[in-house]
C-alpha positions in Angstrom: -9.1 -37.7 -48.3 -5.7 -36.0 -48.1 -7.3 -33.0 -46.1 -9.0 -35.1 -43.8 -5.9 -37.3 -42.9 -3.8 -34.0 -42.2 -6.5 -32.5 -40.0 -6.7 -35.5 -37.9 -3.0 -35.8 -37.8 -2.9 -32.1 -36.3 -5.5 -33.0 -33.8 -3.6 -36.2 -32.8 -0.4 -33.7 -32.3 -2.3 -31.2 -30.5 -3.9 -33.6 -28.1 -0.2 -35.1 -27.4 1.0 -31.6 -26.8 -1.9 -30.9 -24.4 -1.1 -34.2 -22.6 2.5 -33.0 -22.4 1.6 -29.6 -20.9 -0.6 -30.8 -18.1 0.6 -30.4 -14.6 0.8 -33.3 -12.4 -0.1 -33.0 -8.4 3.7 -33.4 -8.0 4.6 -30.7 -10.2 2.4 -28.5 -8.2 3.2 -29.8 -4.7 7.0 -29.0 -5.9 6.0 -25.4 -6.9 4.0 -24.7 -3.7 6.8 -26.1 -1.5 9.6 -24.1 -3.3 7.3 -21.0 -2.7 6.9 -21.9 0.9 10.6 -22.1 1.3 11.2 -18.7 -0.5 8.6 -16.8 1.9 10.2 -18.4 4.7 13.6 -17.5 3.6 12.2 -13.8 3.3 10.8 -14.0 6.7 14.4 -14.8 7.9 15.8 -11.6 6.3 13.3 -9.7 8.0 14.5 -10.8 11.3 17.9 -10.7 10.7 19.5 -9.7 13.9 21.3 -6.9 11.9 18.7 -4.1 11.9 20.1 -2.3 8.8 20.0 -5.8 6.9 16.3 -6.2 8.4 15.3 -2.8 7.5 16.9 -3.1 3.8 14.9 -6.2 3.2 11.9 -4.9 4.3 12.0 -1.6 2.1 13.0 -3.7 -0.8 10.0 -6.3 -0.2 7.7 -3.5 0.0 8.8 -1.4 -3.0 9.7 -4.3 -5.4 8.1 -7.6 -4.0 5.0 -9.3 -5.5 1.4 -8.9 -3.6 2.3 -11.7 -1.0 6.0 -10.5 -0.2 4.8 -7.1 0.1 1.9 -7.8 2.3 4.4 -10.1 4.5 6.9 -7.0 4.7 4.2 -4.5 5.7 2.7 -6.7 8.4 6.2 -7.4 9.7 7.1 -3.6 9.9 3.7 -2.0 11.1 3.5 -4.9 13.9 6.8 -4.4 15.0 7.3 -2.9 18.5 10.4 -1.0 17.5 9.5 2.6 16.4 12.1 3.0 14.0 11.0 0.0 12.2 7.4 1.0 12.2 8.3 4.5 11.0 10.6 2.9 8.3 7.8 0.5 7.1 5.5 3.8 6.8 8.2 5.5 4.9 8.6 2.4 2.8 4.8 2.3 2.0 4.7 5.9 1.1 7.7 5.7 -1.0 6.3 2.8 -3.3 3.8 5.7 -4.1 0.5 3.6 -3.6 -3.1 4.8 -3.5 -4.2 5.0 0.1 -7.8 4.7 1.1 -8.9 7.1 3.7 -12.2 7.7 5.7 -13.1 10.9 7.0 -15.5 11.3 9.8 -16.2 15.1 10.6 -17.1 16.0 14.0 -20.9 15.6 15.2 -21.4 14.6 11.3 -21.7 18.1 9.9 -20.7 18.3 6.5 -20.6 22.2 5.3 -19.7 23.4 1.9 -15.8 23.9 2.9 -15.8 20.4 3.9 -17.3 19.0 1.0 -15.2 21.2 -1.3 -12.0 19.6 0.5 -13.5 16.1 -0.2 -13.8 17.0 -4.0 -10.4 18.3 -4.2 -9.1 14.8 -3.5 -11.5 13.2 -5.9 -13.4 11.8 -2.7 -17.1 11.0 -2.1 -19.4 11.6 0.7 -21.5 8.7 2.0 -25.0 8.4 3.5 -23.5 7.7 7.0 -22.2 11.2 7.0 -18.7 10.0 6.2 -16.3 10.6 3.3 -14.1 7.9 1.2 -11.0 9.7 0.1 -8.3 8.0 -2.1 -4.8 9.5 -1.3 -2.5 9.0 -4.4 1.0 9.3 -2.9 3.3 11.2 -5.4 7.0 11.9 -5.4 9.2 12.5 -2.4 10.3 16.0 -2.4 13.7 16.5 -0.8 13.6 20.1 0.0 10.3 19.7 2.0 11.0 16.3 3.4 7.6 15.2 2.4 5.4 13.0 -0.1 3.4 15.1 -2.7 0.1 14.5 -3.5 -0.1 12.4 -7.0 1.7 14.4 -9.8 1.4 17.7 -8.3 4.0 20.3 -8.7 7.2 19.9 -6.7 6.2 22.7 -4.1 5.8 22.3 -0.5 2.2 23.7 -1.0 1.5 20.3 -2.4 2.8 17.9 0.3 0.5 15.5 1.5 2.6 13.3 4.3 5.8 13.7 6.0 7.9 12.0 8.6 9.7 13.9 10.7 11.6 13.7 14.2 9.7 10.5 14.7 6.3 11.7 14.1 4.1 11.1 11.1 2.0 13.9 9.8 -0.5 15.1 6.8 -1.6 18.2 5.2 -5.2 17.1 4.0 -6.6 20.0 5.9 -4.6 22.6 4.5 -2.2 22.6 7.6 -0.1 20.1 9.0 -1.7 17.5 11.5 -0.2 14.7 13.4 -1.1 11.0 12.8 -0.7 8.1 15.0 -0.1 4.6 13.8 -2.6 2.3 15.7 -2.7 -1.4 16.4 -4.4 -2.3 13.3 -1.7 -0.6 11.2 -3.7 2.3 10.4 -2.7 5.9 10.4 -5.3 8.1 12.5 -5.6 11.4 13.6 -7.8 14.7 13.9 -7.1 17.4 11.8 -9.2 20.4 11.1 -10.7 20.0 7.5 -13.1 22.6 5.9 -13.1 24.3 9.4 -14.6 21.2 10.9 -12.5 18.7 13.2 -12.4 15.6 11.5 -11.2 12.0 12.4 -9.3 10.5 9.5 -8.3 6.9 9.0 -5.9 6.0 6.5 -5.5 2.3 5.4 -1.8 1.4 4.8 -2.8 -2.3 3.2 -2.1 -4.2 6.5 
């Protein structure tokens, strides 16, 4: 009998705790309102009239913000009409060492062995639509070559993947440097030679 009474007491205590732990609509609304106020404050920082403060805020949110904060900062930077801010946004994205998904479209749809080997070297896959899906794991920044390395490759200029130099973005996916442009959708696009084939590449930056 004592055991049953003890069990009943525990059940009542747990029920009371669960009731106390419930979130009211007022609590939820307050939390959401606070979150909205916080995001509005971050947007204000991104639009600071002092360009250095605005750039600092953008870089920090991209590198260390949560998913919503990072997305907001990326959208702000990549959609800016200021070239310096757009390049800084790309640099901040690369500096956060993400995995960027790229698509490769070889000219005339040809995929010779050299092209397929290059895709395989990046752990990519070829698709039935005669394109390739290639993940690009960004590694650390190599000061001596002013570039970001591929994945955790040795610190050598031969292992560079992206660089921003003299206001231009370029990539080394094809074994030689090729310029990329930032399109209106916030993607890097270009036409390097890959495996001896002129190839259109599109790199998603997360916008």
